[in-house]
C-alpha positions as CSV (number, residue, x, y, z in Angstrom):
1,X,21.3,3.2,-14.2
2,X,21.7,2.2,-17.7
3,X,21.2,4.3,-21.0
4,X,17.7,2.9,-21.3
5,X,16.7,3.8,-17.9
6,X,17.7,7.3,-18.5
7,X,15.9,7.3,-22.0
8,X,12.9,5.8,-20.2
9,X,12.9,8.4,-17.4
10,X,13.1,11.3,-20.0
11,X,10.2,9.8,-21.8
12,X,8.1,9.6,-18.6
13,X,9.1,13.2,-17.5
14,X,8.0,14.7,-21.0
15,X,4.7,12.8,-20.7
16,X,4.2,14.4,-17.3
17,X,5.1,17.9,-18.4
18,X,2.8,17.5,-21.4
19,X,0.2,16.7,-18.8
20,X,1.2,19.7,-16.8
21,X,1.0,22.0,-20.0
22,X,-2.7,20.5,-20.7
23,X,-3.9,22.2,-17.3
24,X,-5.5,25.7,-17.5
25,X,-2.9,28.3,-16.9
26,X,-3.5,29.0,-13.2
27,X,-3.2,25.5,-12.3
28,X,0.1,25.6,-14.2
29,X,1.1,28.4,-12.2
30,X,0.5,26.9,-8.8
31,X,2.0,23.6,-10.2
32,X,5.3,25.2,-11.1
33,X,5.6,27.0,-7.4
34,X,4.7,23.9,-5.7
35,X,7.6,22.1,-7.8
36,X,10.0,24.9,-7.0
37,X,8.9,24.6,-3.1
38,X,9.6,20.9,-3.2
39,X,12.9,21.3,-4.6
40,X,13.7,23.7,-2.0
41,X,12.3,21.6,0.8
42,X,13.6,18.3,-0.6
43,X,11.7,15.6,0.4
44,X,13.8,12.6,-0.3
45,X,11.1,10.6,-1.9
46,X,10.5,13.4,-4.7
47,X,12.8,11.4,-7.1
48,X,10.5,8.6,-7.5
49,X,8.0,11.0,-9.2
50,X,5.0,9.8,-7.5
51,X,4.4,13.0,-5.8
52,X,4.3,15.4,-8.5
53,X,2.2,12.9,-10.7
54,X,0.0,12.7,-7.9
55,X,-0.6,16.5,-7.7
56,X,-1.2,16.6,-11.6
57,X,-3.8,13.8,-11.2
58,X,-5.3,16.0,-8.1
59,X,-5.5,18.8,-10.6
60,X,-7.0,17.2,-13.3
61,X,-9.9,16.2,-11.5
62,X,-10.3,19.6,-10.2
63,X,-10.4,20.9,-13.7
64,X,-12.8,18.0,-14.8
65,X,-15.2,19.3,-11.5
66,X,-14.8,22.9,-12.8
67,X,-13.1,23.9,-9.4
68,X,-10.4,26.8,-9.2
69,X,-6.8,25.9,-8.2
70,X,-7.2,27.8,-5.2
71,X,-10.6,26.0,-4.4
72,X,-8.3,22.7,-4.2
73,X,-5.2,24.0,-2.5
74,X,-6.2,27.2,-0.4
75,X,-4.6,30.4,-0.5
76,X,-1.3,29.0,1.3
77,X,0.3,26.9,-1.1
78,X,3.2,26.5,1.0
79,X,1.1,25.0,3.7
80,X,-0.6,22.9,1.5
81,X,3.0,21.6,0.3
82,X,3.9,21.1,3.8
83,X,0.9,18.9,4.7
84,X,1.6,16.7,1.8
85,X,5.1,16.0,2.8
86,X,4.8,16.2,6.6
87,X,5.4,12.6,7.3
88,X,8.3,12.6,4.5
89,X,11.9,12.7,5.3
90,X,13.5,15.7,3.9
91,X,17.3,16.5,2.9
92,X,16.9,19.3,5.4
93,X,16.0,16.3,7.9
94,X,19.2,14.6,7.0
95,X,21.3,17.6,7.3
96,X,20.0,18.4,10.8
97,X,20.7,15.0,11.8
98,X,24.6,15.3,10.6
99,X,25.1,18.5,12.3
100,X,23.5,17.5,15.7
101,X,25.8,14.5,16.4
102,X,29.3,14.6,17.9
103,X,31.7,16.6,16.4
104,X,33.7,14.6,13.7
105,X,30.9,12.1,13.6
106,X,28.8,13.5,10.7
107,X,28.5,10.9,7.6
108,X,30.2,11.9,4.5
C-alpha cells in the first residue's frame, strides 16, 4: 500500500463521514452504534468499506422516504446488524477455528 492509496483512503473515509453527518441526529446515533458493533464483531470484509457505505445508502433512502431510523432497522439494532453479516466470516470465527484445532497447530 503506497502513500497515494493511504491518501485516497482518507479522502473516501472523509466523504463517507460527511454523508453520515448529513443524516438526521437519530440516524447518526444508530449508525455510530452499528459501526461500534461491527468493529466488535469484526466481519472480515468490513475493511473494504462496502458494508458501511451500503448502510448509509439505506439510511439516505429512509430519510428521503420520511421514515424514522427504527422503522428501517427495528428496535433491536444488534439483531439487524447480525442479519447483515450472518453469512460473512468474522474474526471471532477465525479465532474459534484456531483454538478448536489440535494443540500447537494454530496458525500464527
